[in-house]
C-alpha atoms as one frame of an Amber mdcrd trajectory, in Angstrom:
protein
 -14.067   1.792 -12.315 -11.571   1.759  -9.679 -12.954   3.294  -6.302 -11.188
   4.934  -3.434 -11.404   3.637  -0.013 -14.209   6.719   1.501 -13.190   8.644
   4.381 -15.038   7.614   7.598 -14.282   8.165  10.878 -11.451   5.670  10.663
  -9.287   5.778   7.511  -8.081   2.797   6.383 -10.433   0.885   8.527 -11.348
  -1.848   5.716  -8.046  -2.371   5.074  -5.889  -5.404   6.158  -2.836  -5.009
   8.574  -0.660  -5.947   5.351  -2.404  -3.633   3.314  -2.069  -0.786   5.647
   1.692  -1.473   5.817   2.162  -2.190   2.458   0.553   1.306   1.398   2.528
   2.896   4.481   5.989   1.598   2.967   5.424   2.651  -1.185   4.473   6.400
   0.707   8.336   6.489   1.617   9.561   4.860  -1.668  10.526   6.647  -4.983
   8.056   3.447  -7.285   9.391   0.557  -6.058   9.402  -3.063  -7.446   7.198
  -5.770  -5.420  10.155  -7.710  -4.476  11.646  -4.396  -2.936   8.067  -4.019
  -0.877   8.590  -7.786   0.426  12.687  -7.076   1.604  11.554  -3.807   3.228
   8.681  -5.319   5.095  10.638  -8.314   5.835  13.160  -6.071   7.510  10.268
  -4.416   9.850   7.958  -8.007  10.623   9.766 -10.171  12.544   7.654 -13.139
  10.441   8.299 -13.786   6.586   6.612 -12.221   4.985   5.293 -14.091   1.576
   5.779 -12.450  -1.706   2.342 -13.654  -2.477   0.668 -12.140   0.143   2.668
  -9.039  -0.906   1.199  -8.980  -4.415  -1.984  -9.901  -3.536  -1.994  -6.991
  -1.092  -0.671  -4.624  -4.101  -3.543  -6.023  -6.637  -6.027  -5.239  -3.931
  -5.036  -1.768  -3.090  -4.456  -1.222  -6.881  -8.095  -2.290  -7.418  -9.452
   0.427  -4.018  -7.470   3.170  -6.480  -5.158   3.766  -3.421  -1.875   2.006
  -5.482  -0.950   1.953  -9.001   1.554   0.366 -11.307   3.546   0.961 -14.086
   5.277  -1.438 -16.604   9.412  -1.146 -17.103  10.183  -3.769 -19.202   9.899
  -7.399 -17.323   9.247  -5.471 -14.185   6.412  -3.898 -12.420   6.843  -0.246
 -10.083   4.304   0.435  -7.631   2.946   3.927  -5.750   0.443   5.276  -4.138
  -2.105   7.500  -5.946  -3.471  10.842  -4.680  -6.192   8.694  -3.248  -3.831
   6.414  -1.289  -2.433   9.492  -0.343  -5.233  11.261   1.079  -6.046   8.273
   2.916  -2.576   8.072   4.748  -2.347  11.628   5.788  -5.966  11.363   7.107
  -5.198   7.405   9.080  -2.066   9.851  10.537  -4.362  12.431  12.087  -7.090
   9.674  13.268  -3.965   8.284  14.894  -2.843  11.223  16.692  -6.199  12.278
  18.644
């Protein structure tokens, strides 16, 4: 059973920086492929972002119920779940305090 990250005083605190960035990128995109997420992150990071690290982050986020994937032929498309959106909004609100 997939469990969403529980709200705490600091939402998304259980996630790595890359996982938070992947989740935030997905929220602003229309069901992108994983390689699109990699390219978008590479544009905003100074260092190289490996596909493996992004796919590992997507898998972990999926296991937490924050991201879901759908197959379209040979491709996989990702999007945030309602729980992922709630966690992001709570994190933004926390950071603005």
